N, C-alpha and C positions, 0 to 999 in steps of 0.2 A: 341469370347473369351471363352464363355461357352463351345463351341464345343471342343476347344483345351484342356480345363481342363478335359473334359470327356475322351478325347483320352489319356491324361496322366494317369488318374485314371485306365482306361482299361489296359494300358500297365503295370501298377504296379500290377494289379491283375492277369496278365498272368504268369504262371509258367515259370521259367528260368531253362533250363536243361543243366547241364555242360557236356562237352565231357569227355570221359575217358582219363587217362594219358597213353601215349605211351612212353616207354623207348626204344630208338632205339638200335639196335644190334651193338655191337662193330665189328670191321672188321675181327676178328678171334675168334676161339673157337669152341667147339663141337656143340654149338647150332645154328651156322650160317645157315640161311634158315628155321629155325623153329620159330613158333609163339605161345607163351604161353599167354592165357587169364586168368586173375585173377578176381574172383568175391569176393568183400570184403564188407560184410554188416552183422555184428552181433551186439548184444546189449551190450555185456559185455567185451569181451576179446580183444578188440582193433584190430580187423582184418584190420581196415583202417590204421594201423601202420605196422603190420606184413607183409601184402601183398606187399605194395610198397617197403619195405626194401628187401624182398626176390627178387622181380622183378628187382631191381637195380643190385643186385649181378649177377643175371642170364644174364642180358643184357650187363653190362659193362665188367664183367670178363669172360663170356662164350659165348657171341655172339647171344643169343636169342633175338628176338623182343618180348617185354613184354608189354601187354596192361592190365591196372588195371581199372576195372569197379567198381565204388563205389555206394553204396546207397546214394541218395541225397534227400534234401528237395525241396520244391517248388521254393526256391531261388537259387538252385544250390549248396548249402553248403553240405558238407559231413554230413550225419545223420546216426548214428549207428542204424542198424536194419531197415533202410528204404527199402521198397519193390520196389522203383523206381530205376531202374538200367540202366540209359542211356548209350549207348555204348555196350550193351550186344550183339548187332548184329555182333560185332567183332568175335564172335564164328564161323561165316560162314567160315573163313579160318584158324581157330585155329588148331594147332597140339596137343595141350594139354590144359586142363582146370584145374586150381587150384581154389578150392572153399572153402571159409571160411564164412559161412552164418548161420543165425538162424531165424527160424519161419517167412520166407518171403512168401508173396503172390503177386508176380509181376503181372502187367497187362498181359493179354493174349498174346498180340503181343510180349512183351519182353520174356515171358516164352516160346514162340514158338521157339525162337532161341536156348534155352537150350534143349528143347525136340528134335529139329532137330539134335543137336550135339550128344545127347545120342543115337538117332536112328541110327546114322552112326557108333556107337561104338567107339567114341573118347575116348582117355585115360583120367582118372580123378585122381587128387590128392585132398583128402578131409582133412580138418583140424578141430579139436575140434567139434564145434557145428554143423558142416555140417551133422552130423548124424541126426539132426533134422533141416535141412536147410529150409524146407518149412512147413507152416501151412496153408492149403488151405481148404475152405469149401467143404463139401462132395458133393454139387450140382454143383461145378465148373467143367469146362471141363478138368482141369489139376489136379483134386482131387487126382489122383492116386499117385502123387509125395509127398503128405502130409505125415508127419512123422507118422501119425496115420491112414494111408490109410487102408481101408477094401476092396478095389477094388480087385476082384478075379484075381489072377495072378500077382498082384503088391502090395501085402499086406505089410504094414509098410513103404511104400513109397520109396523115393529116397535113404534115408540113408541105409535102409536094402537091397534094390534091387541093389544098385550100390556100396556103400561103405562097406556093409556087416552087419552093425548094425544100427538100429534106436536108438532114445533116450531111455535109460534104467534107468539111474540114476547116481548120484554121488557115488564115492567110497572114502569115507573120507569126512572131513569137508572142503569144498572149502573156500578159503580165510584164512583158519586157518591152513591147512595142505598142505605143499608142496609135491612134488612128485619126486622120484628118478627113472630114466629110466634105467631098467636093461636089458641088451642084453641077448638074448637066446643063450647059449653056442653052441648049435647044428647048429646055423645059422651064426657062425663067418666068414664063407667064402662067405656069400651072398654079392653080389656087393654093395648093399645099406649100408652095415656095414663097408665098407673099410674106414679106418681112424677114425671111430667112437669109442670113448672110453666108457667104462661102467660107469654107475651111473651119467649120466648127471642130472642136477637139473632143474626142471620146477616149476614155481610158481603156475601154474594152478593145481588144485586138480585132483585126479583120477576120471575116469569114469568107470562104469561097462562095461567091454568088454567081449563079448561072442564070442568065436572063433568057426567058422563053419569048416566043413571038408575041404572046399576049400580055407581056409586061409593058408598063410605062415606067422606065427607070428614071428616077428623079435625082439620084446622087450615087456617087461611087465612094468607096473607102480606100484611102491611101495609107498603107502602113508607114510609120515613122521609124527612125533609127533608135528611138528611146521612148520613155514615158513623158518626156518633157514636151509640153504643148508647143514649144517653139522649135522643136527638133526638125532636122531636115527629113525629107521623104527618103524612104529606103528605095534606092533606084533599082535594086534587084527584084523588087516586087511591084508589078503594075497595079494600078487601081482596079478594084473589083466592084460590080454592082452591089449596093448595100441598102438601097431604099427604092421601093417600087409600089405600084398599084396594079391590080388585076381584078378579075371577077371569077367567081366559081358558080356552079349551078347546083342548087340543092335538089334533093329527091322530089320536092314539090314542083320543080321546074323553074322556080324563081331564081334569078341571079342575085348574088350577094357581092357587095363591094369588099375589097381586101386592100389594106395598107400594111406593108411589112417593112420593118427596119431590123437589120442584123446587129444593131447596137442596142443600148437601153439599160446598161448597168446603172446602179444607184448613183455613181459618181458622174456618169455620162450626162445626166440631166442637169447637172450644175451649170453646164455650158448653156447660156440663154438661147443661142441660136438653134442648138440641137433640141432643146426643150420646146421651142416654138415649132420646129419641124414636126414633133410628135403631136402637139396639141392641134396643129393645123391638119395633120393626117387623120386624127380622130374626128374632127369636124367634117372632113371630106367623107370619111367612111359612113358617118351618120347622115349624109345627104345635105350637109349644111355648108357647102363650099361657097355659096353666095354670102355667107356671114363671116367668112374669113377676111380679116383686114390686117394690114402690115403691123398695126399696133395692138392686136388682140392681146388681152391681159394674160400674162404667163408667169407672174410673180408667185413664188411659193406662198402657201397659206400656212401659217404656224411655223414652228422651228423645224428646219430640215437639216439634219446633221448625218449625212450618209457615211456608212462604213466602207472601207476598202473592200472590193469584191474579192472573194477567195472561197475555196471550199472550207467548210467548218467555220465560216465567218458570221453565221447568223447569231444575232443577239439572243442569248438564252433567257428563258423565264418570262417572255413577253406573250401576252394573250391579245387576240384581236381587239378586245374592248379597251386595252391600254392605249390604243391609237384612235379612240373615238373622239369626236368633236374636231374643231378646227385649230385648237391651240396645243394639243398634246404633242410632244416631240416625236419626230420620226428620225431615228429610233430613240427610245429611252436609253439611258446609260446602262451598261451591263450590270446585271444583278448578281 
């Protein structure tokens, strides 16, 4: 009897690791035969809501197979900002990575799947905090990916080397000043801007964006004086680059496409024009720019009820499997 009790206690102490969610491809669409892997684990902006919502649209409406890898706790519940990413091995056959992460330090085995993907020059879409996706000690084998990396040849880490910018700072008062996304007139014919209207509203505040010579800047973010979508612009703060494309070169020598947006919070994608910008950017990164049309389907699939982004705002008690299928709510009500 005592032995059985010890076994029960031991089983309770063993971490439970949830599998990622896979949204199967529909039978038709431009994405048929392509696999997108999402990494969703940030502390504030509800990437655990944004990523599955986008994945469902891409799977159901456009034929991509979409795998969403969440940061989870020891009991398999989604934990905002967790560095434990079970299912990241899905990158082995991924055609595109969409990453929305902040200050992660994944176990070496998990991190290895990402480094292998980058080494082969796989295309990358980065949202918001992915400019500082990793915070890794300087003596770790993967230290070069840290946002503050000083490793020669890989300074400023993943954000700078892959997306183009590491963490620089906020531009405006986050949570108090919303942002208007202003399209660059000279890029109006870029395929990513097909059907995208000017002045989309995002709840997430602006970031400092520093455009390099190899960027194609598609839009700037203009801080507003409040969180009201109809608020006036803050004339004390000039518009900053917030959406761009570039390329990076993997260790294999292959170049990988990059699309980066400094917005992307769960409430940001409620704006249809901003949501279209992201869907178009994903198509472009996947090499499908010829399939981008002004009326590309961007409607949410299933109930989407985003929570206001904030620290400690992750809905508790939710496992990845609770978001399976196309009709489960994102997110379920608090338990």
